[in-house]
C-alpha positions as CSV (number, residue, x, y, z in Angstrom):
1,M,-4.3,-18.0,61.5
2,R,-2.9,-14.4,61.6
3,R,0.3,-15.6,59.9
4,T,-1.7,-17.4,57.2
5,T,-3.8,-14.3,56.6
6,T,-0.7,-12.1,56.4
7,M,0.9,-14.4,53.9
8,L,-2.2,-14.5,51.8
9,I,-2.5,-10.7,51.7
10,A,1.2,-10.5,50.8
11,M,0.7,-13.0,47.9
12,L,-2.3,-11.1,46.6
13,V,-0.4,-7.8,46.7
14,A,2.6,-9.4,44.9
15,A,0.2,-10.9,42.3
16,A,-1.5,-7.6,41.6
17,A,1.9,-5.9,41.3
18,S,3.3,-8.5,38.9
19,A,0.1,-8.3,36.8
20,Q,0.8,-4.7,36.2
21,M,4.4,-5.1,35.1
22,K,5.4,-5.4,31.5
23,V,8.1,-7.8,30.4
24,Q,11.0,-5.9,28.8
25,P,11.5,-7.2,25.3
26,Q,14.7,-8.8,24.3
27,P,16.4,-6.9,21.5
28,M,15.8,-8.5,18.1
29,V,18.9,-9.0,15.9
30,K,19.2,-9.5,12.2
31,A,22.3,-11.1,10.6
32,T,23.8,-9.1,7.8
33,P,25.3,-10.8,4.7
34,N,28.8,-10.6,6.3
35,G,27.6,-12.4,9.4
36,A,27.5,-9.4,11.7
37,Q,24.4,-8.8,13.7
38,Q,22.3,-5.6,13.7
39,P,19.7,-4.8,16.4
40,Q,16.2,-4.6,15.0
41,K,13.7,-2.1,16.4
42,V,10.7,-3.7,18.1
43,Q,7.5,-1.8,17.2
44,A,5.3,-0.7,20.1
45,G,2.2,-2.9,20.3
46,S,4.0,-5.9,18.9
47,W,3.8,-9.3,20.5
48,E,7.3,-9.0,21.9
49,T,6.2,-6.0,24.1
50,A,2.8,-7.3,25.1
51,R,2.3,-7.7,28.9
52,R,2.7,-11.2,30.3
53,I,1.5,-12.5,33.7
54,P,3.1,-15.3,35.7
55,R,0.9,-18.4,36.1
56,D,0.7,-18.2,39.9
57,A,-0.4,-14.6,39.8
58,A,-3.0,-15.4,37.1
59,I,-4.4,-18.3,39.2
60,M,-4.8,-16.0,42.2
61,L,-6.6,-13.3,40.2
62,V,-9.0,-15.7,38.7
63,K,-9.7,-17.5,42.0
64,S,-10.5,-14.1,43.6
65,G,-12.9,-13.3,40.8
66,K,-10.9,-10.4,39.4
67,A,-9.8,-12.0,36.2
68,V,-10.9,-14.4,33.5
69,F,-8.9,-16.8,31.3
70,V,-9.6,-16.4,27.6
71,D,-8.6,-19.3,25.4
72,I,-7.8,-17.8,22.0
73,R,-7.0,-21.0,20.2
74,S,-9.6,-22.5,17.8
75,F,-12.9,-23.7,19.3
76,E,-12.0,-27.3,18.1
77,T,-8.7,-27.1,20.0
78,Y,-10.5,-25.6,23.0
79,S,-13.0,-28.4,23.0
80,K,-10.2,-31.0,23.2
81,G,-8.8,-29.4,26.3
82,H,-8.7,-26.0,28.0
83,I,-8.0,-24.3,31.4
84,K,-11.0,-25.1,33.6
85,G,-13.3,-22.1,33.6
86,A,-11.8,-20.4,30.6
87,I,-14.0,-18.9,27.9
88,S,-13.3,-19.6,24.2
89,V,-12.8,-16.6,22.0
90,P,-10.6,-17.7,19.1
91,R,-8.2,-14.9,18.1
92,S,-9.6,-14.8,14.5
93,Q,-13.0,-13.8,16.1
94,L,-11.7,-11.7,19.0
95,M,-12.7,-8.3,17.6
96,S,-16.2,-9.4,16.6
97,R,-16.8,-11.0,20.0
98,L,-15.4,-8.4,22.4
99,R,-18.8,-8.2,24.2
100,E,-18.4,-11.8,25.4
101,I,-15.4,-10.8,27.6
102,P,-16.7,-9.9,31.1
103,P,-16.4,-6.2,31.7
104,G,-14.3,-5.0,34.5
105,K,-12.2,-8.2,34.7
106,F,-8.5,-8.6,34.1
107,V,-8.2,-10.5,30.8
108,I,-5.7,-13.3,30.7
109,T,-5.3,-14.7,27.2
110,Y,-3.5,-18.0,26.5
111,C,-2.5,-20.2,23.6
112,A,-0.2,-23.1,22.9
113,C,2.5,-21.1,21.1
114,V,6.1,-20.8,22.0
115,R,6.6,-17.5,23.9
116,E,2.9,-16.9,24.0
117,H,3.0,-15.3,20.5
118,T,-0.7,-15.5,19.6
119,A,-1.9,-14.7,23.1
120,A,0.4,-11.7,23.1
121,L,-1.0,-10.5,19.8
122,A,-4.5,-10.8,21.3
123,V,-3.4,-8.6,24.2
124,T,-2.2,-5.9,21.8
125,E,-5.5,-6.0,19.9
126,L,-7.4,-5.8,23.2
127,E,-5.3,-2.8,24.3
128,V,-6.0,-1.0,21.0
129,H,-9.7,-1.5,21.7
130,G,-9.6,0.0,25.2
131,F,-8.8,-3.0,27.4
132,K,-6.2,-1.7,29.8
133,N,-6.0,-4.8,32.0
134,A,-5.0,-7.7,29.7
135,A,-2.0,-10.0,29.7
136,A,-0.8,-13.2,28.1
137,L,-0.4,-16.2,30.4
138,S,3.4,-16.9,30.7
139,G,3.9,-20.5,29.5
140,G,0.4,-20.7,28.1
141,W,-1.5,-24.0,27.7
142,N,1.6,-26.2,27.4
143,E,3.1,-25.2,30.7
144,W,-0.3,-25.3,32.4
145,T,-0.8,-28.9,31.4
146,A,2.8,-29.8,32.2
147,A,2.2,-28.5,35.7
148,G,-0.9,-30.8,36.1
149,L,-3.2,-27.9,36.7
150,P,-7.1,-28.2,36.3
151,T,-8.3,-28.6,32.8
152,A,-11.6,-29.4,31.1
153,T,-12.9,-30.7,27.8
154,G,-15.9,-29.9,25.7
155,A,-17.8,-26.7,25.5
156,N,-18.5,-24.8,28.7
């Protein structure tokens, strides 16, 4: 029992630490007419620099009641299938529906985009509006379902 408790505490500490880490962006490159590549500057607050959170850490934070999943896809898409327990706040409505996001919770946005593009944009918007604890779910909806994790349909 003591060993299990110690392992659980270690996992929670690791999850909290990884939730606070930012993913370092890969340098963007642009091909010039002669075929050479030039590095492109990545703007601060862009989707490339938005914080991401690994799936396992996200699950642990939500299970402990410290975080909430926010599905930023359209409500129609959400109704067809979403992470069990997630709330639906489409990105197009995010700024007008900020009050629906539970205060004091770590916000984990997700979408079905490659590289969490839309979820990461939502994170940058949340940060601009004062949300300091927000991250895009690494792998998003597609990797969640591929892993066979709990999903639901319809409106919650």
